[in-house]
C-alpha positions, 0 to 999 in steps of 0.5 A: 411413921412412914406409910408405904404406898401399895402398888395396884396390880396392872391386871386388877379389874381386868379379864386376863387370858386368851381373847375370844374371836368375833362371831360372824354376826359381829364381823358384819356388824362392825363392817356395816357400822364402819361403812355407814360411818364412811370410815375408809381407813378403819374399814380397810384396817378391820378387813385386812386384820381379819383376813391377814390373821397377823399379830398387831405388830406385823399388821401396823408395819404393813407397807403399800408394796406388801399388798399392792402391785402396780394399781392392783391390790393383790389377792395374796400377800406374804410377810415375814413375822417379826416375832418368829422371823418366819414368812406367812402368807395370807389372802385378801378377799374381794371386800378387803381388796376393795376397802384397801384400794379405796383407802390407798386411793383416798390418801394417795399412798405410795408403794414404799409408805406404810399402809396405815400411817399415824396421824401423830408426828412422832410415829411413822405408822399406827402404833400397836397401842393405837391399834388396840384403842381402835379395836376397842372402839370397834367392839364398843360401837356394836355393844360388845364388852371391850374388856373381853376383846382385843387385838388378838381377837382379830388374829384368832377370828378367821382361823377359828371360823375356818376350823369350825367349818372344816375341822382341818387342823393342819390347814388352820396351823399354816394360816397363822404361821404356827410351827407346832400343831400343839400351838394351834390346838392351844391357840384355838382352845379346840379341846375345850370347845370340841369337848363341850360340843360333844357334851351338848349333843350327848343326852343322858 
């Protein structure tokens, strides 16, 4: 009698759903860890991932010319998102500009080259899969559960922090390039978070 092999579901044992953003203390823990490890590439990649709020596919496709003019890293940049074909602007803070500048200087990258070239011969730039592994390494290195966090964590982190500080939903909608406000609400999990916050502050 022939026995059938049962396929194991791809999500068995994995936590599925929206990846949570990093907390401010987690951001600084990763930054300090990367600085102490003298990991120039990873520090530049981490900082620009947080600032840009880009999807992984857009982040790994950045070229030097997207963030640099002449010898200066730009304070603002703009790219066309691959998923939506909509342009989105993002800021590059001083720590990010410094980290990116150090990385470009170390690697002597030219304007037309990818900002994060792959170390593998068959790939011109870091792949989204490689990027996911790098993110998992970052969170594991500071003691976070790598099954909970992922590349979308990086995209959500800064907009979530901005919303919590300002409650300006319209501004936050523009940053990740959402066309609908409803998308931003779902994206941030605002209704749940705000409801819990109100509930916590209400004594009965």
